[in-house]
C-alpha distance (Angstrom), angle and dihedral (degrees) to the residues before:
residue distance angle dihedral
M1 . . .
V2 3.82 . .
L3 3.80 114.3 .
K4 3.80 97.3 174.6
K5 3.78 134.9 6.6
E6 3.79 133.7 -178.6
E7 3.77 130.3 176.6
Q8 3.77 126.3 -163.2
K9 3.80 127.7 166.8
G10 3.79 92.9 -16.2
I11 3.82 95.0 -48.4
I12 3.81 114.2 118.5
K13 3.80 117.0 -162.4
A14 3.78 116.9 -170.7
I15 3.81 135.0 178.3
Y16 3.80 119.1 -154.4
D17 3.78 141.5 -154.4
S18 3.80 94.5 -136.4
S19 3.78 134.8 135.6
N20 3.83 93.3 -122.6
I21 3.82 109.9 9.0
C22 3.82 122.1 75.5
A23 3.76 103.5 176.3
S24 3.77 149.0 -23.3
V25 3.77 138.0 -147.4
Y26 3.79 117.8 -155.1
D27 3.79 121.0 -170.3
R28 3.82 108.9 -155.0
N29 3.81 89.4 -169.2
N30 3.82 97.5 63.0
F31 3.84 100.8 10.6
D32 3.81 95.7 -119.4
L33 3.81 116.4 153.0
T34 3.79 119.4 -163.2
I35 3.79 116.8 -165.4
I36 3.82 120.8 -162.8
F37 3.79 116.5 -159.3
K38 3.80 127.5 -154.4
N39 3.81 90.4 -111.8
G40 3.83 89.8 59.7
G41 3.78 95.3 -102.9
Q42 3.78 112.6 143.4
Y43 3.79 126.7 -167.9
K44 3.79 131.4 -179.5
Y45 3.81 116.8 -149.8
H46 3.79 116.5 -161.4
N47 3.82 129.7 -141.1
V48 3.80 94.8 10.4
D49 3.78 109.8 175.7
S50 3.82 113.3 -121.5
I51 3.82 90.7 -126.2
D52 3.81 90.1 57.6
Y53 3.79 91.2 46.1
N54 3.82 91.0 51.1
S55 3.81 90.5 49.9
F56 3.80 89.2 51.5
E57 3.79 94.7 46.2
L58 3.80 96.1 46.4
A59 3.80 97.0 41.6
E60 3.78 121.7 121.0
S61 3.81 84.9 -137.1
N62 3.81 111.0 34.2
G63 3.80 90.8 -176.5
S64 3.80 92.4 56.7
V65 3.81 93.0 51.9
F66 3.80 90.4 43.6
N67 3.82 90.8 54.2
S68 3.80 97.1 40.3
T69 3.82 99.1 41.2
I70 3.80 118.0 9.8
K71 3.81 98.4 39.2
T72 3.81 95.2 42.1
K73 3.81 100.3 38.5
Y74 3.81 101.9 39.5
K75 3.80 110.3 57.6
N76 3.81 93.0 162.1
F77 3.80 101.6 89.3
Q78 3.77 140.8 125.6
K79 3.77 131.4 -142.3
M80 3.79 109.3 -125.6
D81 3.80 130.2 -156.4
K82 3.80 116.0 -73.9
F83 3.81 113.4 -82.4
D84 3.81 120.4 -136.6
V85 3.80 99.3 -125.2
K86 3.84 98.9 179.1
E87 3.81 96.0 104.2
L88 3.78 91.7 39.4
L89 3.80 91.9 54.0
V90 3.81 90.4 50.7
E91 3.81 89.9 50.5
I92 3.80 90.5 49.9
E93 3.80 91.9 52.9
T94 3.82 90.5 47.4
L95 3.82 92.0 50.3
K96 3.81 91.5 48.0
T97 3.81 91.6 56.7
K98 3.81 94.6 52.0
């Protein structure tokens, strides 16, 4: 479930209340979707259709849609450097209490 979302110049940044996913960044200009996991893992999926991104973003369970659609349909991805999620996890907890 989305806790916070901002869009600027075709870049959508979202923070989630999910058991495994912290955040995502979707670039509407080149259709890249970066997923940041609570363990710091970060993956960039290429050529992600906007309909699939919207399904992921709006899902009651982001992890389920990630596993059933993004992970299975988009094999063109790259593992990125670990992301320091400490501040992001604090922000998530703050947003959940509002």
